[in-house]
DRENTOR-947314 format. One record per atom (N, C-alpha, C): atom name; x, y, z. Coordinates in steps of 0.1 Angstrom, whole numbers. Layout:
residues N
@lumpa:CA, xx:X, yy:Y, zz:Z
...
This chain:
residues 117
@lumpa:N, xx:797, yy:-402, zz:891
@lumpa:CA, xx:783, yy:-399, zz:888
@lumpa:C, xx:776, yy:-387, zz:897
@lumpa:N, xx:781, yy:-395, zz:911
@lumpa:CA, xx:774, yy:-384, zz:923
@lumpa:C, xx:776, yy:-371, zz:924
@lumpa:N, xx:791, yy:-367, zz:918
@lumpa:CA, xx:792, yy:-351, zz:921
@lumpa:C, xx:780, yy:-342, zz:905
@lumpa:N, xx:782, yy:-353, zz:893
@lumpa:CA, xx:775, yy:-349, zz:885
@lumpa:C, xx:759, yy:-348, zz:885
@lumpa:N, xx:754, yy:-357, zz:896
@lumpa:CA, xx:739, yy:-355, zz:900
@lumpa:C, xx:741, yy:-344, zz:908
@lumpa:N, xx:746, yy:-343, zz:918
@lumpa:CA, xx:746, yy:-332, zz:926
@lumpa:C, xx:748, yy:-316, zz:917
@lumpa:N, xx:754, yy:-319, zz:905
@lumpa:CA, xx:759, yy:-303, zz:903
@lumpa:C, xx:746, yy:-301, zz:896
@lumpa:N, xx:741, yy:-314, zz:888
@lumpa:CA, xx:726, yy:-313, zz:877
@lumpa:C, xx:711, yy:-308, zz:889
@lumpa:N, xx:714, yy:-313, zz:901
@lumpa:CA, xx:706, yy:-313, zz:914
@lumpa:C, xx:705, yy:-296, zz:919
@lumpa:N, xx:717, yy:-289, zz:917
@lumpa:CA, xx:718, yy:-280, zz:922
@lumpa:C, xx:712, yy:-267, zz:906
@lumpa:N, xx:718, yy:-268, zz:899
@lumpa:CA, xx:712, yy:-259, zz:887
@lumpa:C, xx:703, yy:-259, zz:888
@lumpa:N, xx:696, yy:-275, zz:887
@lumpa:CA, xx:678, yy:-276, zz:883
@lumpa:C, xx:668, yy:-269, zz:893
@lumpa:N, xx:675, yy:-273, zz:908
@lumpa:CA, xx:667, yy:-265, zz:920
@lumpa:C, xx:669, yy:-247, zz:918
@lumpa:N, xx:683, yy:-243, zz:917
@lumpa:CA, xx:679, yy:-230, zz:912
@lumpa:C, xx:672, yy:-222, zz:905
@lumpa:N, xx:673, yy:-233, zz:888
@lumpa:CA, xx:668, yy:-227, zz:884
@lumpa:C, xx:647, yy:-228, zz:887
@lumpa:N, xx:645, yy:-235, zz:891
@lumpa:CA, xx:629, yy:-236, zz:895
@lumpa:C, xx:628, yy:-233, zz:908
@lumpa:N, xx:631, yy:-228, zz:915
@lumpa:CA, xx:635, yy:-223, zz:929
@lumpa:C, xx:632, yy:-207, zz:925
@lumpa:N, xx:643, yy:-203, zz:914
@lumpa:CA, xx:637, yy:-186, zz:911
@lumpa:C, xx:627, yy:-184, zz:903
@lumpa:N, xx:623, yy:-199, zz:892
@lumpa:CA, xx:610, yy:-193, zz:885
@lumpa:C, xx:600, yy:-197, zz:885
@lumpa:N, xx:598, yy:-204, zz:898
@lumpa:CA, xx:592, yy:-208, zz:905
@lumpa:C, xx:587, yy:-195, zz:917
@lumpa:N, xx:594, yy:-191, zz:926
@lumpa:CA, xx:589, yy:-177, zz:933
@lumpa:C, xx:585, yy:-168, zz:925
@lumpa:N, xx:592, yy:-162, zz:913
@lumpa:CA, xx:586, yy:-155, zz:902
@lumpa:C, xx:569, yy:-154, zz:901
@lumpa:N, xx:568, yy:-172, zz:896
@lumpa:CA, xx:554, yy:-173, zz:891
@lumpa:C, xx:543, yy:-170, zz:904
@lumpa:N, xx:550, yy:-174, zz:918
@lumpa:CA, xx:538, yy:-180, zz:927
@lumpa:C, xx:538, yy:-165, zz:932
@lumpa:N, xx:546, yy:-158, zz:938
@lumpa:CA, xx:549, yy:-149, zz:946
@lumpa:C, xx:551, yy:-132, zz:939
@lumpa:N, xx:554, yy:-133, zz:923
@lumpa:CA, xx:555, yy:-117, zz:916
@lumpa:C, xx:546, yy:-122, zz:901
@lumpa:N, xx:535, yy:-121, zz:908
@lumpa:CA, xx:524, yy:-123, zz:894
@lumpa:C, xx:530, yy:-110, zz:880
@lumpa:N, xx:527, yy:-100, zz:889
@lumpa:CA, xx:530, yy:-88, zz:876
@lumpa:C, xx:546, yy:-88, zz:868
@lumpa:N, xx:554, yy:-90, zz:881
@lumpa:CA, xx:566, yy:-96, zz:875
@lumpa:C, xx:567, yy:-108, zz:866
@lumpa:N, xx:560, yy:-116, zz:865
@lumpa:CA, xx:558, yy:-125, zz:857
@lumpa:C, xx:554, yy:-126, zz:844
@lumpa:N, xx:541, yy:-115, zz:845
@lumpa:CA, xx:536, yy:-112, zz:836
@lumpa:C, xx:544, yy:-103, zz:827
@lumpa:N, xx:548, yy:-98, zz:834
@lumpa:CA, xx:562, yy:-87, zz:822
@lumpa:C, xx:572, yy:-94, zz:812
@lumpa:N, xx:570, yy:-106, zz:821
@lumpa:CA, xx:587, yy:-116, zz:813
@lumpa:C, xx:585, yy:-120, zz:805
@lumpa:N, xx:567, yy:-129, zz:809
@lumpa:CA, xx:565, yy:-143, zz:803
@lumpa:C, xx:554, yy:-142, zz:793
@lumpa:N, xx:558, yy:-139, zz:780
@lumpa:CA, xx:541, yy:-135, zz:771
@lumpa:C, xx:531, yy:-145, zz:776
@lumpa:N, xx:533, yy:-157, zz:779
@lumpa:CA, xx:524, yy:-166, zz:779
@lumpa:C, xx:515, yy:-166, zz:789
@lumpa:N, xx:524, yy:-158, zz:802
@lumpa:CA, xx:514, yy:-154, zz:816
@lumpa:C, xx:501, yy:-152, zz:812
@lumpa:N, xx:504, yy:-136, zz:800
@lumpa:CA, xx:489, yy:-130, zz:802
@lumpa:C, xx:476, yy:-134, zz:797
@lumpa:N, xx:476, yy:-147, zz:788
@lumpa:CA, xx:469, yy:-159, zz:783
@lumpa:C, xx:468, yy:-167, zz:792
@lumpa:N, xx:468, yy:-169, zz:801
@lumpa:CA, xx:467, yy:-179, zz:811
@lumpa:C, xx:466, yy:-172, zz:828
@lumpa:N, xx:453, yy:-181, zz:836
@lumpa:CA, xx:446, yy:-175, zz:847
@lumpa:C, xx:458, yy:-176, zz:860
@lumpa:N, xx:453, yy:-160, zz:868
@lumpa:CA, xx:466, yy:-160, zz:875
@lumpa:C, xx:463, yy:-174, zz:881
@lumpa:N, xx:456, yy:-179, zz:887
@lumpa:CA, xx:456, yy:-193, zz:897
@lumpa:C, xx:462, yy:-204, zz:892
@lumpa:N, xx:463, yy:-210, zz:878
@lumpa:CA, xx:473, yy:-213, zz:870
@lumpa:C, xx:487, yy:-215, zz:875
@lumpa:N, xx:484, yy:-200, zz:873
@lumpa:CA, xx:502, yy:-194, zz:871
@lumpa:C, xx:510, yy:-198, zz:883
@lumpa:N, xx:502, yy:-192, zz:893
@lumpa:CA, xx:507, yy:-192, zz:909
@lumpa:C, xx:507, yy:-210, zz:910
@lumpa:N, xx:499, yy:-218, zz:906
@lumpa:CA, xx:499, yy:-231, zz:909
@lumpa:C, xx:509, yy:-240, zz:903
@lumpa:N, xx:514, yy:-235, zz:891
@lumpa:CA, xx:526, yy:-239, zz:885
@lumpa:C, xx:540, yy:-235, zz:894
@lumpa:N, xx:534, yy:-221, zz:897
@lumpa:CA, xx:552, yy:-217, zz:908
@lumpa:C, xx:555, yy:-225, zz:920
@lumpa:N, xx:540, yy:-223, zz:927
@lumpa:CA, xx:546, yy:-230, zz:940
@lumpa:C, xx:551, yy:-248, zz:932
@lumpa:N, xx:546, yy:-253, zz:922
@lumpa:CA, xx:549, yy:-269, zz:921
@lumpa:C, xx:563, yy:-265, zz:916
@lumpa:N, xx:569, yy:-262, zz:909
@lumpa:CA, xx:581, yy:-256, zz:908
@lumpa:C, xx:592, yy:-251, zz:920
@lumpa:N, xx:584, yy:-247, zz:923
@lumpa:CA, xx:592, yy:-238, zz:942
@lumpa:C, xx:592, yy:-252, zz:945
@lumpa:N, xx:583, yy:-258, zz:947
@lumpa:CA, xx:585, yy:-268, zz:957
@lumpa:C, xx:595, yy:-282, zz:954
@lumpa:N, xx:591, yy:-285, zz:942
@lumpa:CA, xx:602, yy:-293, zz:933
@lumpa:C, xx:616, yy:-293, zz:933
@lumpa:N, xx:617, yy:-280, zz:933
@lumpa:CA, xx:634, yy:-277, zz:929
@lumpa:C, xx:639, yy:-275, zz:946
@lumpa:N, xx:631, yy:-271, zz:958
@lumpa:CA, xx:641, yy:-278, zz:970
@lumpa:C, xx:636, yy:-289, zz:973
@lumpa:N, xx:625, yy:-300, zz:970
@lumpa:CA, xx:627, yy:-315, zz:968
@lumpa:C, xx:634, yy:-321, zz:964
@lumpa:N, xx:644, yy:-314, zz:953
@lumpa:CA, xx:657, yy:-321, zz:944
@lumpa:C, xx:674, yy:-317, zz:955
@lumpa:N, xx:672, yy:-313, zz:963
@lumpa:CA, xx:679, yy:-307, zz:973
@lumpa:C, xx:678, yy:-315, zz:986
@lumpa:N, xx:672, yy:-309, zz:994
@lumpa:CA, xx:668, yy:-313, zz:1009
@lumpa:C, xx:665, yy:-326, zz:1007
@lumpa:N, xx:655, yy:-333, zz:1002
@lumpa:CA, xx:650, yy:-343, zz:1003
@lumpa:C, xx:665, yy:-357, zz:1006
@lumpa:N, xx:675, yy:-354, zz:994
@lumpa:CA, xx:680, yy:-364, zz:992
@lumpa:C, xx:695, yy:-356, zz:1004
@lumpa:N, xx:700, yy:-345, zz:1004
@lumpa:CA, xx:709, yy:-338, zz:1013
@lumpa:C, xx:706, yy:-343, zz:1030
@lumpa:N, xx:692, yy:-342, zz:1031
@lumpa:CA, xx:693, yy:-345, zz:1053
@lumpa:C, xx:691, yy:-360, zz:1053
@lumpa:N, xx:688, yy:-368, zz:1043
@lumpa:CA, xx:688, yy:-378, zz:1042
@lumpa:C, xx:677, yy:-386, zz:1046
@lumpa:N, xx:664, yy:-373, zz:1044
@lumpa:CA, xx:648, yy:-377, zz:1053
@lumpa:C, xx:641, yy:-378, zz:1043
@lumpa:N, xx:638, yy:-393, zz:1040
@lumpa:CA, xx:630, yy:-401, zz:1030
@lumpa:C, xx:636, yy:-394, zz:1013
@lumpa:N, xx:647, yy:-399, zz:1010
@lumpa:CA, xx:656, yy:-394, zz:1002
@lumpa:C, xx:653, yy:-398, zz:988
@lumpa:N, xx:644, yy:-403, zz:986
@lumpa:CA, xx:633, yy:-413, zz:976
@lumpa:C, xx:623, yy:-402, zz:969
@lumpa:N, xx:624, yy:-387, zz:975
@lumpa:CA, xx:618, yy:-377, zz:975
@lumpa:C, xx:622, yy:-371, zz:959
@lumpa:N, xx:636, yy:-371, zz:958
@lumpa:CA, xx:643, yy:-367, zz:953
@lumpa:C, xx:645, yy:-370, zz:939
@lumpa:N, xx:640, yy:-386, zz:939
@lumpa:CA, xx:637, yy:-387, zz:922
@lumpa:C, xx:622, yy:-385, zz:919
@lumpa:N, xx:620, yy:-388, zz:929
@lumpa:CA, xx:599, yy:-385, zz:925
@lumpa:C, xx:593, yy:-370, zz:918
@lumpa:N, xx:608, yy:-362, zz:926
@lumpa:CA, xx:604, yy:-347, zz:924
@lumpa:C, xx:611, yy:-343, zz:910
@lumpa:N, xx:620, yy:-351, zz:904
@lumpa:CA, xx:628, yy:-351, zz:895
@lumpa:C, xx:620, yy:-353, zz:884
@lumpa:N, xx:609, yy:-365, zz:885
@lumpa:CA, xx:597, yy:-372, zz:876
@lumpa:C, xx:592, yy:-361, zz:876
@lumpa:N, xx:587, yy:-357, zz:888
@lumpa:CA, xx:573, yy:-343, zz:888
@lumpa:C, xx:578, yy:-332, zz:879
@lumpa:N, xx:590, yy:-329, zz:877
@lumpa:CA, xx:595, yy:-319, zz:875
@lumpa:C, xx:593, yy:-320, zz:856
@lumpa:N, xx:602, yy:-332, zz:852
@lumpa:CA, xx:596, yy:-336, zz:838
@lumpa:C, xx:585, yy:-334, zz:834
@lumpa:N, xx:574, yy:-339, zz:843
@lumpa:CA, xx:564, yy:-341, zz:836
@lumpa:C, xx:559, yy:-327, zz:836
@lumpa:N, xx:559, yy:-318, zz:847
@lumpa:CA, xx:556, yy:-304, zz:842
@lumpa:C, xx:562, yy:-299, zz:830
@lumpa:N, xx:579, yy:-299, zz:825
@lumpa:CA, xx:583, yy:-297, zz:819
@lumpa:C, xx:576, yy:-303, zz:802
@lumpa:N, xx:575, yy:-316, zz:804
@lumpa:CA, xx:570, yy:-322, zz:790
@lumpa:C, xx:556, yy:-313, zz:786
@lumpa:N, xx:545, yy:-311, zz:796
@lumpa:CA, xx:533, yy:-297, zz:795
@lumpa:C, xx:539, yy:-291, zz:790
@lumpa:N, xx:547, yy:-282, zz:796
@lumpa:CA, xx:553, yy:-268, zz:793
@lumpa:C, xx:555, yy:-269, zz:779
@lumpa:N, xx:567, yy:-278, zz:775
@lumpa:CA, xx:570, yy:-281, zz:758
@lumpa:C, xx:559, yy:-280, zz:753
@lumpa:N, xx:547, yy:-288, zz:758
@lumpa:CA, xx:538, yy:-290, zz:747
@lumpa:C, xx:526, yy:-278, zz:745
@lumpa:N, xx:531, yy:-271, zz:750
@lumpa:CA, xx:519, yy:-257, zz:756
@lumpa:C, xx:530, yy:-251, zz:749
@lumpa:N, xx:539, yy:-242, zz:746
@lumpa:CA, xx:547, yy:-232, zz:742
@lumpa:C, xx:545, yy:-236, zz:723
@lumpa:N, xx:548, yy:-250, zz:720
@lumpa:CA, xx:547, yy:-256, zz:712
@lumpa:C, xx:534, yy:-250, zz:701
@lumpa:N, xx:524, yy:-260, zz:710
@lumpa:CA, xx:510, yy:-251, zz:703
@lumpa:C, xx:511, yy:-239, zz:706
@lumpa:N, xx:517, yy:-229, zz:709
@lumpa:CA, xx:514, yy:-214, zz:708
@lumpa:C, xx:523, yy:-210, zz:697
@lumpa:N, xx:534, yy:-221, zz:690
@lumpa:CA, xx:546, yy:-219, zz:686
@lumpa:C, xx:555, yy:-208, zz:694
@lumpa:N, xx:558, yy:-212, zz:702
@lumpa:CA, xx:573, yy:-203, zz:713
@lumpa:C, xx:581, yy:-216, zz:710
@lumpa:N, xx:587, yy:-216, zz:697
@lumpa:CA, xx:599, yy:-231, zz:696
@lumpa:C, xx:608, yy:-226, zz:711
@lumpa:N, xx:616, yy:-213, zz:713
@lumpa:CA, xx:627, yy:-209, zz:723
@lumpa:C, xx:625, yy:-216, zz:735
@lumpa:N, xx:608, yy:-212, zz:740
@lumpa:CA, xx:601, yy:-218, zz:755
@lumpa:C, xx:602, yy:-232, zz:754
@lumpa:N, xx:598, yy:-241, zz:739
@lumpa:CA, xx:596, yy:-252, zz:743
@lumpa:C, xx:609, yy:-260, zz:745
@lumpa:N, xx:620, yy:-251, zz:738
@lumpa:CA, xx:633, yy:-261, zz:740
@lumpa:C, xx:643, yy:-260, zz:749
@lumpa:N, xx:634, yy:-247, zz:758
@lumpa:CA, xx:643, yy:-247, zz:767
@lumpa:C, xx:634, yy:-260, zz:778
@lumpa:N, xx:624, yy:-261, zz:777
@lumpa:CA, xx:618, yy:-269, zz:786
@lumpa:C, xx:624, yy:-283, zz:782
@lumpa:N, xx:626, yy:-283, zz:770
@lumpa:CA, xx:632, yy:-301, zz:763
@lumpa:C, xx:645, yy:-302, zz:773
@lumpa:N, xx:651, yy:-292, zz:774
@lumpa:CA, xx:664, yy:-291, zz:784
@lumpa:C, xx:665, yy:-293, zz:801
@lumpa:N, xx:653, yy:-290, zz:806
@lumpa:CA, xx:649, yy:-291, zz:818
@lumpa:C, xx:645, yy:-302, zz:822
@lumpa:N, xx:638, yy:-311, zz:810
@lumpa:CA, xx:629, yy:-321, zz:808
@lumpa:C, xx:646, yy:-332, zz:810
@lumpa:N, xx:653, yy:-328, zz:800
@lumpa:CA, xx:661, yy:-337, zz:801
@lumpa:C, xx:672, yy:-345, zz:813
@lumpa:N, xx:673, yy:-329, zz:818
@lumpa:CA, xx:680, yy:-329, zz:832
@lumpa:C, xx:673, yy:-334, zz:843
@lumpa:N, xx:664, yy:-333, zz:843
@lumpa:CA, xx:651, yy:-339, zz:853
@lumpa:C, xx:651, yy:-352, zz:854
@lumpa:N, xx:652, yy:-359, zz:840
@lumpa:CA, xx:654, yy:-373, zz:841
@lumpa:C, xx:663, yy:-376, zz:840
@lumpa:N, xx:675, yy:-367, zz:842
@lumpa:CA, xx:688, yy:-377, zz:842
@lumpa:C, xx:692, yy:-379, zz:858
@lumpa:N, xx:686, yy:-367, zz:867
@lumpa:CA, xx:682, yy:-371, zz:881
@lumpa:C, xx:676, yy:-379, zz:885
@lumpa:N, xx:669, yy:-380, zz:875
@lumpa:CA, xx:656, yy:-394, zz:882
@lumpa:C, xx:660, yy:-405, zz:879
@lumpa:N, xx:671, yy:-410, zz:871
@lumpa:CA, xx:674, yy:-423, zz:863
@lumpa:C, xx:687, yy:-423, zz:878
@lumpa:N, xx:693, yy:-411, zz:880
@lumpa:CA, xx:707, yy:-412, zz:884
@lumpa:C, xx:702, yy:-415, zz:901
@lumpa:N, xx:687, yy:-412, zz:908
@lumpa:CA, xx:692, yy:-416, zz:918
@lumpa:C, xx:681, yy:-426, zz:920
@lumpa:N, xx:675, yy:-429, zz:917
@lumpa:CA, xx:663, yy:-441, zz:915
@lumpa:C, xx:676, yy:-451, zz:919
């Protein structure tokens, strides 16, 4: 089980660090790649990006370093909440493919949270 958790943590960290970095530091690229960014304020997009970036880092660093390893499942729960709201946002906009990706990431984040608690 520990190996499966590490694989999922690594995958989620990779996804959230990349996506978060783009939203936080490359707004123009995010605007071109993600349709919803055009209808959302730059501040909110940056906030979401920083949240995803920090959550992705916390998924790996806290547990791997043994420094407050409780932060790993807390980060997983926080990212699951972000994905829940993202899925609802995409459903409201009738962007069902985006919502599907969010639901999958939500499920993986919950798997890590439950496994690490």
